[in-house]
C-alpha positions in Angstrom: -9.5 48.9 36.8 -8.4 46.2 39.3 -10.8 44.0 41.2 -9.5 42.6 44.5 -10.2 39.0 45.4 -8.7 36.6 48.0 -6.6 33.7 46.9 -5.0 30.9 49.0 -2.2 28.9 47.2 0.3 28.9 44.4 -1.0 27.9 41.1 -0.4 29.3 37.6 -4.1 29.2 37.1 -7.1 28.7 39.4 -10.2 26.7 38.4 -13.0 28.1 40.5 -16.2 26.1 41.1 -18.7 28.1 43.1 -17.9 26.1 46.3 -14.2 27.1 46.1 -14.7 30.7 45.2 -13.1 33.0 47.8 -15.6 35.4 49.3 -14.5 38.5 47.5 -14.2 36.6 44.1 -17.9 35.9 44.3 -18.4 39.6 43.9 -16.8 39.4 40.5 -17.3 35.9 39.2 -20.7 34.3 39.6 -20.6 30.7 38.3 -24.4 30.5 38.5 -24.6 32.8 35.4 -22.4 30.6 33.3 -25.2 29.2 31.2 -25.3 29.6 27.4 -28.2 27.9 25.6 -28.4 25.3 28.3 -24.7 24.5 28.2 -22.1 24.9 30.9 -20.1 28.0 29.7 -16.5 28.8 30.1 -15.2 32.1 31.6 -11.6 33.2 32.0 -10.1 36.1 34.0 -6.5 37.1 34.8 -4.6 38.0 37.9 -1.2 39.7 38.2 -0.2 38.0 41.4 -0.3 34.5 43.1 -1.1 33.7 46.7 -2.4 36.1 49.3 -4.6 38.9 48.1 -5.1 38.6 44.3 -6.4 41.4 42.0 -8.3 40.5 38.9 -7.7 42.7 35.9 -10.6 44.5 34.2 -11.5 43.7 30.7 -10.0 46.7 28.8 -7.4 45.4 26.3 -7.6 41.8 27.4 -8.5 38.7 25.3 -8.6 34.9 25.9 -6.6 32.7 23.5 -7.4 29.0 23.2 -5.2 26.6 21.2 -7.0 23.3 20.3 -5.1 20.2 21.2 -6.0 18.7 17.8 -4.8 21.7 15.8 -1.9 23.4 17.5 -1.4 25.9 14.7 -4.8 27.5 15.4 -5.4 30.1 18.0 -9.0 30.9 18.8 -9.7 34.3 20.4 -12.6 34.9 22.8 -13.8 37.8 25.1 -12.1 38.1 28.4 -14.1 38.1 31.6 -17.3 36.9 29.8 -19.0 33.6 29.5 -18.5 31.8 26.2 -18.9 28.3 24.8 -16.1 27.1 22.4 -16.4 23.8 20.6 -16.0 20.8 23.0 -12.4 19.6 23.3 -9.0 20.1 24.9 -7.3 23.4 24.8 -4.2 25.3 25.9 -5.3 28.6 27.5 -3.5 31.9 27.5 -4.6 35.4 28.4 -3.3 38.5 26.7 -3.5 42.1 27.9 -1.8 45.4 27.5 1.9 44.4 27.9 0.7 41.3 29.8 0.5 37.6 28.9 0.3 34.3 30.7 3.7 32.9 31.6 2.6 29.3 30.7 -0.3 27.7 28.9 -2.9 26.1 31.1 -4.4 22.8 29.8 -8.1 22.4 30.1 -10.8 20.1 28.7 -14.1 21.7 28.0 -17.1 19.4 27.4 -19.9 21.7 26.5 -22.0 19.6 28.9 -25.5 20.5 30.0 -25.6 23.4 32.5 -25.9 22.0 36.0 -26.0 25.2 38.1 -22.5 26.6 37.5 -20.2 27.5 34.7 -16.4 26.7 34.5 -14.6 29.8 35.8 -10.8 30.1 35.5 -8.4 32.7 36.8 -5.1 32.6 34.9 -1.9 34.4 35.8 -0.7 37.3 33.6 2.8 38.8 33.8 4.7 41.7 32.2 5.3 41.1 28.5 6.8 42.5 25.3 6.9 41.3 21.7 9.4 39.4 19.6 9.5 39.6 15.8 11.4 38.2 12.9 12.2 39.8 9.5 10.0 38.0 7.1 10.8 39.7 3.8 12.9 36.9 2.4 11.1 33.9 4.0 8.9 31.5 2.0 5.2 31.8 2.5 5.1 28.3 4.0 7.3 29.3 6.9 5.8 29.4 10.5 7.5 30.1 13.8 7.8 28.3 17.1 8.5 30.8 19.9 10.0 29.1 23.0 10.4 30.9 26.3 13.4 29.7 28.3 12.3 30.7 31.8 8.8 32.1 32.3 7.5 28.7 33.5 10.2 28.7 36.2 10.1 32.3 37.4 6.7 32.4 39.2 7.6 30.4 42.3 11.0 29.7 44.0 10.4 26.0 44.3 8.2 24.9 41.4 8.3 24.8 37.6 5.5 24.2 35.1 5.3 23.4 31.4 7.3 25.7 29.2 5.5 28.3 27.1 5.7 27.6 23.3 3.6 29.8 21.0 3.1 28.9 17.3 2.9 31.9 15.0 2.1 32.4 11.3 4.5 34.3 9.1 2.4 37.4 9.3 2.1 37.1 13.1 5.8 36.7 13.8 6.6 39.5 11.3 4.3 41.9 13.3 5.4 40.5 16.7 4.3 37.8 19.1 3.5 38.8 22.7 5.7 36.9 25.2 6.6 37.2 28.9 9.7 39.3 29.7 12.9 37.3 29.8 14.8 35.1 27.4 13.4 33.1 24.5 14.3 31.6 21.1 12.5 31.5 17.8 12.6 28.4 15.6 11.4 28.5 12.0 9.5 25.6 10.5 8.8 24.7 6.9 5.2 23.4 6.6 5.9 21.8 3.2 9.1 19.8 4.1 7.9 19.5 7.7 11.3 20.4 8.9 12.9 23.0 11.1 15.1 25.3 9.0 16.5 27.9 11.4 17.0 28.7 15.1 17.8 32.0 16.8 20.2 32.7 19.6 18.4 33.7 22.8 17.0 37.2 22.8 15.7 39.2 25.9 12.1 40.5 25.9 11.6 43.7 27.8 8.2 45.0 29.0 6.3 47.0 26.4 9.1 46.7 23.8 9.6 44.7 20.7 12.9 42.7 20.2 14.2 41.3 16.9 15.1 37.7 16.8 17.3 36.5 13.9 17.0 32.8 13.3 19.8 31.3 11.2 20.5 28.1 9.4 23.6 26.1 10.3 26.9 26.6 8.5 27.3 24.4 5.4 29.5 21.9 7.3 27.5 21.9 10.5 24.1 20.8 11.7 21.6 22.1 14.2 19.8 19.8 16.6 16.7 20.3 18.7 16.0 17.4 21.0 12.7 17.2 23.0 12.9 14.7 25.9 9.5 13.7 27.4 9.8 12.9 31.1 8.4 9.6 32.4 6.5 11.5 34.9 6.2 15.3 35.7 8.9 16.9 37.9 7.2 20.0 39.4 9.9 20.7 42.0 13.0 22.4 40.7 15.2 20.7 43.3 14.1 17.3 42.0 15.1 18.0 38.4 18.4 16.2 38.1 18.1 15.1 34.5 20.9 15.8 32.0 20.9 15.8 28.2 24.0 15.4 26.0 25.2 14.6 22.5 27.5 11.6 22.2 29.4 11.7 18.9 30.7 8.6 17.0 33.9 8.6 19.1 31.8 8.7 22.4 32.8 12.2 23.1 30.2 14.1 25.1 28.9 17.5 24.0 26.7 19.5 26.3 23.8 21.4 24.6 24.1 25.1 23.9 20.7 25.6 25.6 18.9 23.3 27.9 15.3 24.3 28.8 13.9 22.5 31.8 10.2 22.2 32.5 7.9 19.9 34.5 7.0 17.6 31.6 9.9 17.7 29.2 13.4 19.0 28.5 14.4 20.8 25.3 18.1 20.7 24.3 19.5 22.8 21.5 22.8 22.5 19.7 23.8 25.0 16.9 26.8 23.5 15.4 27.2 19.7 15.5 28.6 17.4 12.8 28.8 13.7 12.0 26.7 11.0 13.5 26.0 10.2 17.1 23.2 10.0 19.6 21.3 12.1 22.1 21.4 10.7 25.6 19.1 11.8 28.5 19.4 10.3 32.0 19.5 11.1 35.7 20.0 9.2 38.9 16.2 8.9 39.2 14.9 8.1 35.7 15.7 5.4 33.1 18.2 6.3 30.4 16.7 7.5 27.1 18.8 7.7 23.9 18.3 8.0 20.1 20.9 8.0 17.3 20.9 10.2 14.3 23.1 10.8 11.3 23.3 14.6 10.9 23.0 16.2 7.5 25.2 19.3 7.1 23.3 22.6 6.7 20.1 21.2 8.3 18.3 21.6 11.6 17.2 18.2 13.0 14.6 17.4 15.6 14.5 14.4 17.8 11.7 13.3 20.1 12.7 11.0 23.0 9.9 9.2 24.9 10.2 7.0 28.0 
């Protein structure tokens, strides 16, 4: 069942204090009831559209997923469309439904503060989704996955981009399938003992209601993989303002473009599948200061570099 409410502007999620609730939303969400044991409660709903008239999904098949900022490998699951009170702290918020999932994670801070007349009501976007899985039969038990969407954070508005969606998954979860928005994504495997990335997939395309198989692979014996995460000095929400570039400069100062470059408002992720030798990652643009970091690549390994302004 769909509940119709009125909405006014583009956002990937709406935080709705009672004073800001559109008239019809107040029929569905009543912040004055967001009181659990004297604490300000949290309630999360989902919509399938942005701007104009918005419809809230009913509760059947939906759940709320909170990832604590201090433990990104955990995913806490709570009821959808109901008030609840998680431990105080910062979270990434996703909503899952039947072949639906949020296109990007919303960042919130929940304080579990004393109730002062209204709860914290959030409406998050949910878009068509399918699953991605990996064959896990021959993978060590200490392997986990990072599932990175290449485009869902840029598809919801013609002018704006948000933070890219990255979901962490246990070996069991990625073997069964992780719900992700439709479109292209990659899966990167991570060894929890060595604390290193060990394999990266080529992009695969997720279709609504279907499960796609990703096949992460380690580099050839004489090559190296590289995943570079470039933190922006300040967010770049408008796509037309995103003029940053990332490249690999080898020891002879030859420039190699990444095989994949994922742009988002807060960072860029560049992926190379087959580099060799030593060199450096360079990130720059006409509007931001140049960032670079050198590395000696080890054949057969996947390296990760983090560049900060």
